[in-house]
N, C-alpha and C positions, 0 to 999 in steps of 0.2 A: 504494500500500500504506500502510495506517495504521501508524505506528510506535507501539510500546508500550514503556514504560520497564521495564528489568530490575527484578525485585522488590527487590533490594538497593539499586538506585539510587533507586527510588521511596520505599523506607523511609527512606533517608538524607535525601531531599528533604523528606519529611514531618516528619522529626525536626528538620531545620534550620528549617522554617517554624514549627514549634511553639516552638522555642527563641526565634526572632525575635519571635514573638507574646508570649511571657512577658516578654522584655526590653522590648518596646515598651509593653505594658500597664503595667508597673511605672514606666517612665519617664514615661508620660502621667499616671499617678496622682500621681507626685511633682511634676510640673510644675503640675498643677491645685491640689494642696495648697499649693504655694508661692505661687501667685497669690492664693489665698484668705487665706493668712497675711499677705501683703503688704498686703492691703486692710483689715486690722483698724485701727480707729480707737481712740485713747486712751480715749474715753468709753465704749468697749465692753468694756474689759479685765475689768471686774468682773462683767459680765453672766453669768447662768447659761447652760449649754448643755444639749442633750438627753442628753449623756453624764453620768450621775449623779456628783455631787460634784466636777465640774470646772467652773470658770469659764472664760471665753474665755482669760484669761491662763494658767491651768493647762494648758488643752488645747493652746495654741500651744507652750508649753514642753515638754509631753509629746511632741508631734509631732516636735520637733527631737531630743529624746532618743531616740525610737524610730528615727528615721532614722540617727542615729549608731550605734545598736545594729546596724542592718542592715549598715552599713559594716563594723563589727567582725566580723560573721558572715562577710562576704565575705573578710576577711583571715585567717580561721581563728582569731580570738580569741574569748574568752568575752564574748558581748554583754551578759550580765546582771551583769557586773562594773561596767557603766556604770549611772548612776542613771536612774530613770524620768522625771525632770524635769531640764531643762537650767537648773539654778540659776545657772550662770555667764553666762547670756544676759540682758541687761537688757530691761526692757519696751520694746517697739517695735523691738528688734533681732533679733527672731526670723527675719525673712526673710533677713537677711544670714547668720545662722547656718545657716538652712535651705539656702541656696545652697551654702555651704561643705560641709555634710554631704552634699548631693546629688552634688557633685563627688567627694568621697571614696568615696561608695557606688558611683558609676559606675566608678571606677578599680578598686575592690576586687572588683567582680563582672565585670570585663572578661575575665578569664582563661577559656580555652576550656572547662575542666572545671567551671566554677563552678556550672552548673545541674545537672550530673549528680552532683556530689560530695554525699555524704550528711552532713547536719548533725544533730547530736544536741542537741535543745532540750528545754525542760521539757514541751512538748506532744507530744513524740515525735521519732523519727528520720525525717527527711524529706529527699528530694533538694532541691538548691538551687532547682530550678524551682518546686517546690511551696511552698517557703518564700517566694520572691519573690511568688508568687501570693497567698499569705495576707497579705503586707504590702501588696500592691496594694489588697486589700479593706480592710485596716485604715486605710490612708491615705484611701481613698475615703469610708469611714464617718465618720471624724473630720473630713474636709473638709465633709461634709454637716452634721455637728454644728456646726462653726464658722460655716458659711454660714447655717444656720437661726437661730443665735443672733444673727447680725449683719446679717440681711436681704440677704445676697448670693444671687445666682442663677448658680452655676457652669455652664459649658458642659460638661456631662458627656460623656465619651467613650463612644460606644455599645459599642465593643469591650471596653473595661475593664469596663463594667457587665455585659455579656453573660457574660464569663468569670467574674465574681464571682457572678452569679446561678446560673450553671451549677454552681458548686462549693459553694455555701453550705450545701446540705443535708448533704453529706458532711463539710464543714469543721466545722460546729457543729450537733449534733443539736437537735431541737426540745425535748427534755427529757433530763436535768434542766437547769435554769438556776439561776444563782446559785452562790456558792462558787467552785469552780475554773473554772466556766463563767461569766465575768463579764458576762452579758447578761440583760436582762429577758425575760419571756415573749414568744413570737412574737405579733405584732400582725396581725390579719386585714386583708387588703387585697383588692381586686377582682382576679380572675384576669387582667384586661387592664390592670392598673395599670402605670405606667411602671417600667422596671427599677430605677431609683433608689429608688422607693417600695417595691418588692418586697424590695430588698436591705436597706434600713434597717429595714423592718418585721420581717424575719427576725431581725435583731439587737436586737429589742426597742424600737425607736424608733417613734414615731407620725408617719408622713409627713403 
């Protein structure tokens, strides 16, 4: 006889798998971002990036600041009380600060209800799982920015990219862009383009 799962059991298992996937994708995005930041060289700090108005220095500092904000969200604090740039971090020390913020973030989001708790943020009220998904995408996008600016070739995680591509149309509409939607117009890419190209093109970058 073939066994079938009770509907409630199956639903719980699916929910657990989904939760594990969100946590894993976020952790992978953070790890890859950290590796990219660690590889920045001093002669690259003033180089421009595909993210408008950000140099490599600015974007590395911003990445650290945003990860600190995500940690604050997990603790139930106001993340936007923190600055958008990590001005306290010296040039070349971003990776050390990144690792510290990553540990804080993991601890803050470890509680069982972290992904189901609704967070009220400037872009809307969202459950924690959706918030982590959005920041997985943000860190991936800025990792691409830094990598492109400095000639790096990150080993993109297929699951992270697949989740980001699947969510990008509902996360950020094609129009309008600019103002409160801080991205350029969508860039056309081939339907069979790699997921990383499709993702960054949706957010106004030219892969």
